[in-house]
C-alpha positions as CSV (number, residue, x, y, z in Angstrom):
1,X,1.8,-6.8,-0.8
2,X,0.7,-3.9,-3.3
3,X,-2.9,-2.6,-2.4
4,X,-4.9,-0.5,-5.0
5,X,-5.6,3.0,-3.9
6,X,-9.5,4.0,-3.6
7,X,-10.2,6.4,-6.7
8,X,-12.6,8.9,-4.6
9,X,-13.8,9.4,-1.4
10,X,-15.5,6.7,0.5
11,X,-17.3,6.7,3.8
12,X,-17.6,4.2,6.4
13,X,-20.5,4.8,9.3
14,X,-20.9,2.5,11.7
15,X,-23.4,2.6,15.5
16,X,-20.2,3.5,17.1
17,X,-17.1,4.8,15.9
18,X,-13.6,4.9,19.0
19,X,-10.8,7.8,17.6
20,X,-9.0,6.4,20.7
21,X,-7.6,10.4,20.8
22,X,-10.6,11.2,22.5
23,X,-14.7,9.7,23.2
24,X,-16.3,7.3,21.4
25,X,-18.6,8.6,18.5
26,X,-22.0,7.6,18.2
27,X,-23.6,7.3,14.6
28,X,-20.5,8.4,13.2
29,X,-18.5,7.8,9.9
30,X,-14.9,7.5,9.1
31,X,-14.3,9.0,5.3
32,X,-11.4,7.6,3.6
33,X,-9.4,8.5,0.5
34,X,-5.9,7.1,-1.4
35,X,-5.6,5.0,1.5
36,X,-5.8,8.0,4.1
37,X,-8.5,9.0,6.6
38,X,-9.9,12.3,5.5
39,X,-12.7,12.6,8.4
40,X,-13.7,11.3,11.7
41,X,-17.4,11.9,12.6
42,X,-20.0,13.5,10.1
43,X,-19.6,12.9,6.7
44,X,-18.6,14.9,3.8
45,X,-21.6,15.6,1.6
46,X,-21.8,13.7,-1.6
47,X,-19.8,10.9,-0.9
48,X,-20.9,7.4,-0.9
49,X,-21.7,5.7,2.5
50,X,-21.5,2.2,3.2
51,X,-23.4,1.5,6.5
52,X,-21.4,-1.2,8.5
53,X,-24.4,-0.9,11.1
54,X,-24.3,-2.3,14.8
55,X,-20.7,-2.4,14.6
56,X,-17.6,-0.5,15.9
57,X,-15.1,0.7,13.8
58,X,-11.3,1.2,15.9
59,X,-7.7,1.9,14.7
60,X,-6.4,-0.9,13.3
61,X,-5.3,-3.7,16.3
62,X,-1.2,-3.3,16.7
63,X,0.4,-6.8,17.9
64,X,3.4,-5.6,19.3
65,X,5.2,-9.2,20.0
66,X,4.6,-12.3,18.0
67,X,6.6,-15.5,16.5
68,X,4.6,-16.7,13.7
69,X,6.5,-19.4,12.8
70,X,4.5,-21.1,15.4
71,X,1.2,-20.5,14.1
72,X,0.5,-24.0,12.9
73,X,0.1,-25.5,16.5
74,X,-3.8,-26.1,17.7
75,X,-2.8,-25.5,20.9
76,X,-0.2,-24.0,23.4
77,X,3.0,-26.8,24.3
78,X,2.8,-28.0,27.7
79,X,0.2,-27.5,30.0
80,X,-1.2,-24.0,32.0
81,X,1.8,-22.9,35.0
82,X,4.5,-24.8,32.6
83,X,8.1,-23.7,34.3
84,X,9.4,-21.7,30.7
85,X,12.4,-23.6,30.9
86,X,10.5,-26.8,30.4
87,X,8.7,-25.3,27.7
88,X,11.4,-23.8,26.2
89,X,13.2,-27.5,26.0
90,X,9.9,-28.1,24.4
91,X,9.9,-25.1,21.7
92,X,13.9,-25.7,21.1
93,X,13.0,-30.0,19.8
94,X,10.3,-29.1,17.9
95,X,12.4,-26.2,15.7
96,X,14.8,-29.2,15.4
97,X,11.9,-31.5,14.1
98,X,9.6,-29.0,11.9
99,X,12.0,-26.3,10.5
100,X,10.1,-26.8,6.9
101,X,7.0,-26.0,8.6
102,X,8.1,-22.2,8.8
103,X,6.4,-21.1,5.7
104,X,3.0,-22.3,6.2
105,X,3.0,-21.2,9.7
106,X,4.2,-18.0,9.2
107,X,1.2,-17.6,6.1
108,X,-1.3,-18.7,8.3
109,X,-0.2,-16.3,11.1
110,X,-0.2,-13.7,8.7
111,X,-3.9,-14.7,7.6
112,X,-5.5,-15.4,11.1
113,X,-3.7,-12.1,12.5
114,X,-5.4,-9.7,9.9
115,X,-8.9,-11.9,10.1
116,X,-8.8,-10.7,13.5
117,X,-8.4,-6.9,12.8
118,X,-4.3,-6.7,13.4
119,X,-2.7,-4.7,10.2
120,X,0.6,-4.1,12.2
121,X,3.0,-6.4,13.7
122,X,6.6,-6.6,15.8
123,X,7.4,-9.9,14.6
124,X,10.4,-12.3,15.7
125,X,12.0,-14.0,13.1
126,X,14.4,-16.7,12.9
127,X,18.1,-16.6,10.8
128,X,17.8,-18.2,8.1
129,X,14.1,-18.5,7.9
130,X,12.2,-17.8,5.1
131,X,11.3,-13.9,5.0
132,X,9.5,-13.6,1.1
133,X,6.1,-14.7,3.3
134,X,5.9,-11.7,5.0
135,X,5.9,-9.6,1.2
136,X,2.7,-11.4,0.5
137,X,0.8,-9.8,3.2
138,X,-1.0,-7.0,2.9
139,X,-0.2,-6.0,6.8
140,X,3.1,-4.7,7.9
141,X,5.2,-3.9,10.8
142,X,8.9,-4.4,12.1
143,X,10.5,-7.7,11.4
144,X,12.8,-8.3,14.6
145,X,15.7,-10.7,13.4
146,X,16.5,-13.0,16.5
147,X,20.0,-13.2,17.8
148,X,21.3,-15.7,20.0
149,X,24.8,-15.5,21.3
150,X,25.6,-17.2,24.6
151,X,29.1,-17.3,24.7
152,X,31.4,-14.7,22.7
153,X,32.8,-17.2,19.9
154,X,29.4,-16.8,18.3
155,X,29.0,-13.2,18.4
156,X,30.3,-12.3,14.9
157,X,28.3,-15.1,13.5
158,X,25.4,-13.2,15.1
159,X,26.6,-10.1,13.7
160,X,27.1,-11.0,10.3
161,X,23.2,-12.3,10.2
162,X,22.1,-9.2,11.6
163,X,23.6,-6.5,9.0
164,X,22.5,-9.1,6.2
165,X,19.0,-8.9,7.5
166,X,19.3,-5.3,7.9
167,X,19.9,-4.7,4.7
168,X,17.5,-7.8,3.0
169,X,14.7,-6.4,4.8
170,X,15.7,-2.7,3.9
171,X,15.9,-3.4,0.2
172,X,12.1,-4.9,0.7
173,X,10.1,-2.0,-0.5
174,X,11.8,1.5,-1.6
175,X,7.8,3.3,-1.8
176,X,7.0,4.1,1.5
177,X,10.3,5.0,3.2
178,X,11.4,8.6,3.6
179,X,14.5,10.2,4.5
180,X,15.4,12.9,6.7
181,X,17.3,14.9,8.5
182,X,19.5,12.8,11.2
183,X,19.3,13.7,14.6
184,X,21.1,11.1,16.7
185,X,22.1,9.2,13.9
186,X,23.9,9.3,9.8
187,X,21.5,8.1,7.6
188,X,18.1,7.5,9.8
189,X,14.7,6.5,8.0
190,X,11.5,7.1,9.0
191,X,9.4,4.0,7.9
192,X,5.5,4.1,6.4
193,X,3.5,1.8,7.5
194,X,3.2,0.6,4.4
195,X,6.3,-1.4,4.4
196,X,8.3,-4.0,6.8
197,X,10.7,-2.5,8.8
198,X,13.9,-4.2,9.6
199,X,14.6,-4.6,14.0
200,X,16.9,-6.6,15.7
201,X,16.1,-9.2,18.5
202,X,18.8,-9.5,21.2
203,X,16.4,-12.9,22.6
204,X,17.1,-12.9,26.4
205,X,19.7,-12.3,29.2
206,X,20.4,-15.9,29.3
207,X,21.4,-16.5,25.5
208,X,23.0,-13.1,24.7
209,X,26.8,-12.2,25.6
210,X,26.9,-8.7,26.8
211,X,29.1,-7.9,23.9
212,X,26.2,-9.1,21.7
213,X,23.9,-6.4,23.3
214,X,26.5,-3.6,22.9
215,X,26.9,-4.1,19.7
216,X,22.9,-4.8,18.7
217,X,22.6,-1.2,20.6
218,X,25.4,0.3,18.3
219,X,24.1,-1.1,15.1
220,X,20.6,0.1,16.0
221,X,21.8,3.7,16.4
222,X,24.3,4.0,13.6
223,X,20.9,2.3,11.4
224,X,18.2,4.3,13.2
225,X,16.6,0.9,14.0
226,X,14.2,-0.3,17.0
227,X,15.6,-3.5,19.1
228,X,13.4,-6.1,21.1
229,X,14.4,-8.4,24.2
230,X,12.6,-10.8,26.3
231,X,13.3,-9.2,29.6
232,X,12.2,-10.3,33.6
233,X,10.2,-13.0,32.2
234,X,10.6,-15.2,35.0
235,X,11.7,-15.7,38.6
236,X,13.9,-18.0,37.3
237,X,15.9,-15.7,35.1
238,X,16.0,-13.2,37.6
239,X,17.8,-15.6,40.0
240,X,20.0,-16.8,37.2
241,X,21.0,-13.2,36.7
242,X,22.0,-12.5,40.7
243,X,23.8,-15.6,40.9
244,X,24.4,-17.9,37.9
245,X,22.6,-20.6,38.7
246,X,19.2,-22.9,38.3
247,X,17.4,-24.0,35.5
248,X,18.8,-21.6,32.9
249,X,22.3,-22.6,33.9
250,X,21.3,-25.9,33.4
251,X,19.9,-25.2,29.9
252,X,22.7,-23.4,28.3
253,X,25.0,-26.2,30.1
254,X,23.1,-28.9,28.1
255,X,23.8,-27.3,25.2
256,X,27.3,-26.2,25.7
257,X,26.2,-22.7,25.5
258,X,27.3,-21.7,29.2
259,X,29.8,-19.1,29.8
260,X,30.4,-18.2,33.3
261,X,32.8,-15.1,32.8
262,X,29.9,-13.8,30.5
263,X,28.4,-11.3,33.7
264,X,29.4,-10.8,37.3
265,X,27.1,-12.2,39.9
266,X,24.4,-9.6,41.1
267,X,23.3,-8.7,37.6
268,X,19.7,-7.4,37.6
269,X,17.3,-6.6,34.7
270,X,18.3,-3.1,35.1
271,X,21.5,-3.8,34.0
272,X,20.2,-4.2,30.4
273,X,18.1,-1.6,30.8
274,X,20.6,0.9,31.0
275,X,22.3,-0.4,27.9
276,X,18.8,-0.5,25.9
277,X,18.1,2.6,26.8
278,X,21.0,3.7,24.6
279,X,19.0,2.5,21.5
280,X,17.4,4.4,18.6
281,X,14.5,2.4,19.9
282,X,13.7,-0.5,23.1
283,X,10.5,-2.9,23.4
284,X,11.2,-4.8,26.0
285,X,9.2,-7.9,26.3
286,X,7.3,-9.7,28.9
287,X,9.0,-7.7,31.9
288,X,7.1,-9.9,34.3
289,X,9.0,-9.6,37.2
290,X,10.5,-5.5,37.0
291,X,10.5,-4.2,40.3
292,X,9.8,-0.4,41.4
293,X,13.0,0.9,40.5
294,X,13.3,-0.8,36.8
295,X,9.7,0.5,36.2
296,X,10.4,4.0,37.3
297,X,13.6,3.9,35.1
298,X,10.9,2.6,32.1
299,X,8.7,5.3,32.8
300,X,11.9,8.1,32.3
301,X,13.0,6.7,29.4
302,X,9.5,6.6,27.8
303,X,10.0,8.4,24.3
304,X,12.4,5.5,23.2
305,X,11.4,2.4,25.1
306,X,8.4,0.4,25.8
307,X,7.0,-2.6,27.5
308,X,5.3,-5.5,25.6
309,X,2.3,-7.5,27.7
310,X,1.3,-10.4,26.7
311,X,-1.6,-11.4,28.8
312,X,-2.6,-14.7,27.7
313,X,1.1,-15.9,27.5
314,X,1.4,-14.3,30.9
315,X,-1.2,-16.5,32.4
316,X,-0.4,-19.8,30.7
317,X,2.8,-20.0,32.4
318,X,1.2,-18.7,35.7
319,X,3.4,-16.0,36.8
320,X,2.5,-13.9,39.4
321,X,0.2,-10.2,38.8
322,X,1.2,-8.6,35.9
323,X,2.7,-5.0,37.1
324,X,0.4,-3.4,35.1
325,X,-1.1,-0.3,37.1
326,X,2.9,0.6,38.3
327,X,4.0,0.5,35.0
328,X,0.9,3.1,33.7
329,X,1.8,4.8,37.1
330,X,5.3,5.5,36.0
331,X,4.6,6.9,32.6
332,X,5.9,4.0,30.8
333,X,4.4,2.7,27.6
334,X,3.0,-0.6,27.7
335,X,1.4,-2.2,24.3
336,X,0.3,-5.6,23.6
337,X,1.5,-8.5,21.8
338,X,-0.1,-12.2,21.5
339,X,3.7,-13.7,21.6
340,X,2.6,-16.8,20.2
341,X,0.6,-20.0,19.2
342,X,3.4,-22.1,21.7
343,X,2.0,-20.1,24.6
344,X,-1.4,-18.8,24.1
345,X,-4.5,-20.3,21.9
346,X,-4.6,-18.1,19.1
347,X,-3.4,-14.5,17.4
348,X,-6.7,-12.1,18.4
349,X,-5.4,-9.2,20.1
350,X,-8.7,-7.8,20.4
351,X,-9.1,-11.3,22.8
352,X,-5.9,-10.3,24.6
353,X,-7.4,-6.6,25.4
354,X,-10.5,-8.4,26.5
355,X,-8.5,-10.5,29.0
356,X,-7.0,-7.6,30.4
357,X,-10.3,-6.1,31.1
358,X,-11.2,-9.6,33.0
359,X,-8.0,-9.6,35.0
360,X,-8.0,-5.5,36.0
361,X,-11.5,-5.0,36.3
362,X,-11.3,-1.1,37.8
363,X,-9.3,-0.1,34.6
364,X,-10.4,2.2,32.4
365,X,-11.9,0.7,29.5
366,X,-10.7,3.7,27.4
367,X,-7.0,3.1,28.5
368,X,-7.4,-0.7,27.5
369,X,-8.1,-0.1,23.9
370,X,-5.1,2.4,23.6
371,X,-3.1,-0.2,24.6
372,X,-3.8,-2.4,21.7
373,X,-3.6,0.7,19.2
374,X,-2.2,4.1,20.2
375,X,0.2,2.3,22.4
376,X,1.2,-0.2,20.2
377,X,2.3,2.4,17.2
378,X,4.4,4.0,19.3
379,X,6.1,1.2,21.0
380,X,7.3,0.7,16.7
381,X,7.5,3.8,16.0
382,X,4.7,4.0,13.5
383,X,2.2,7.0,15.6
384,X,2.6,9.4,13.3
385,X,1.0,7.1,10.5
386,X,-1.3,4.5,12.3
387,X,-2.9,3.9,16.1
388,X,-5.4,6.2,16.5
389,X,-8.4,7.5,13.9
390,X,-7.2,11.1,12.9
391,X,-6.9,13.3,9.3
392,X,-4.1,12.2,7.8
393,X,-3.3,8.7,9.4
394,X,-3.5,5.6,7.5
395,X,-7.3,4.4,6.8
396,X,-6.1,1.0,8.8
397,X,-9.3,-0.4,10.8
398,X,-11.3,-3.1,12.5
399,X,-14.5,-3.2,12.7
400,X,-16.2,-5.1,15.7
401,X,-19.8,-6.6,16.4
402,X,-21.8,-5.1,19.0
403,X,-24.2,-6.4,21.4
404,X,-27.3,-4.4,20.9
405,X,-27.3,-3.8,24.7
406,X,-27.0,-0.4,26.5
407,X,-23.7,0.7,28.3
408,X,-23.2,3.7,29.8
409,X,-19.6,3.2,28.6
410,X,-19.6,1.8,24.5
411,X,-16.1,0.8,25.7
412,X,-17.8,-2.3,27.6
413,X,-19.5,-2.7,24.8
414,X,-16.5,-3.7,22.6
415,X,-14.4,-4.8,25.2
416,X,-17.1,-6.7,27.9
417,X,-18.8,-8.4,25.1
418,X,-18.2,-11.4,22.9
419,X,-18.6,-9.6,19.9
420,X,-15.7,-10.3,17.2
421,X,-14.2,-8.9,14.4
422,X,-15.8,-8.5,11.0
423,X,-13.7,-6.8,8.8
424,X,-10.2,-5.3,8.3
425,X,-9.3,-2.7,6.4
426,X,-5.7,-1.9,5.5
427,X,-4.8,1.5,3.7
428,X,-8.4,2.0,2.6
429,X,-9.1,-1.3,1.3
430,X,-10.8,-4.0,2.4
431,X,-8.5,-6.6,3.2
432,X,-9.1,-9.9,1.1
433,X,-6.9,-13.4,3.0
434,X,-4.5,-14.8,0.3
435,X,-4.5,-18.7,0.2
436,X,-1.9,-20.6,2.3
437,X,0.4,-22.4,0.2
């Protein structure tokens, strides 16, 4: 959706401003012009000021992992503690019976996301699904096409879909794409946050033949686009990789998708990580059961790899405690996602951050805010444009109502209270939500 730029500078002032690059600023302002931030702190002279009152201005929130096709669901599928394979069976059945709901569901998800202060998304799209809903949204991000080919004979069809997706999305908006001299590949493009960047999502080890993963990595390097893969999501997945047995094999056999020769016994998530580390950029979605060696590997690969933690989805399935402290201590980039309404009550990234604050009470609240802002920008490759409040970056902002209580650390007012998002600004304009068809 084209967004008109403000013709003259304007200034937004609030009780607290959270730049993320440094400590919160009390009674401070963010000044914007032509869609970008030009000052943070004291407002310049002779610039109109809009006083937002007892609120916080934070960078636009970044939801690094979504499946918006399920945004029409009123509640998650199943009940708390449901086994992942049972949940997947329900999901497959729903897709088979409700394909026409996808566009309205995606529109609802995008609208809810913007209402919740999210300005950038890492979205998983389905082959053959509608994509024009994304163009109507004021937000942007990365549109990852989900690739599934557990057997080698399905490989070429998946790669044809991948090539078509990269061509289609890459042509959506030429404005906002800037060419730069290639460093690792020919024709690499650097997206501005004003457009949707194409990406690919080899779904998971149990649905992706190793040859498909290798080909997707090659395409990532060639085209300079990111990959996202669900990995180490459940104990059953770990067992499946190790010995080729269990509920994931049963699911594949029931769908005529089992290939006993695809992987040798004794495989592990580290094998997938090593392949993905060759990609231009890779997101490891979930990572609930990464071991210490794999965590340290991700720390060493932080320049091109990141982990996406979906806190309330993690809780829905009743997984073991998330290895968040270990990942951060190893230097890994950890971003946050909501996953979908099939496993989470809503698409509020602020609620995800507050869930992390409850689950990890000793963790710095400043670190938690970073997980939902700067870390998401780094994970998606947009950190030069968004994720913090700094002059030169896009004026993507979320405004959160604050309680009038005093706090030693103002981050506690933001993450330990219940105030919601009251406004979202994208490229310097307060967003107006569009109707859902």
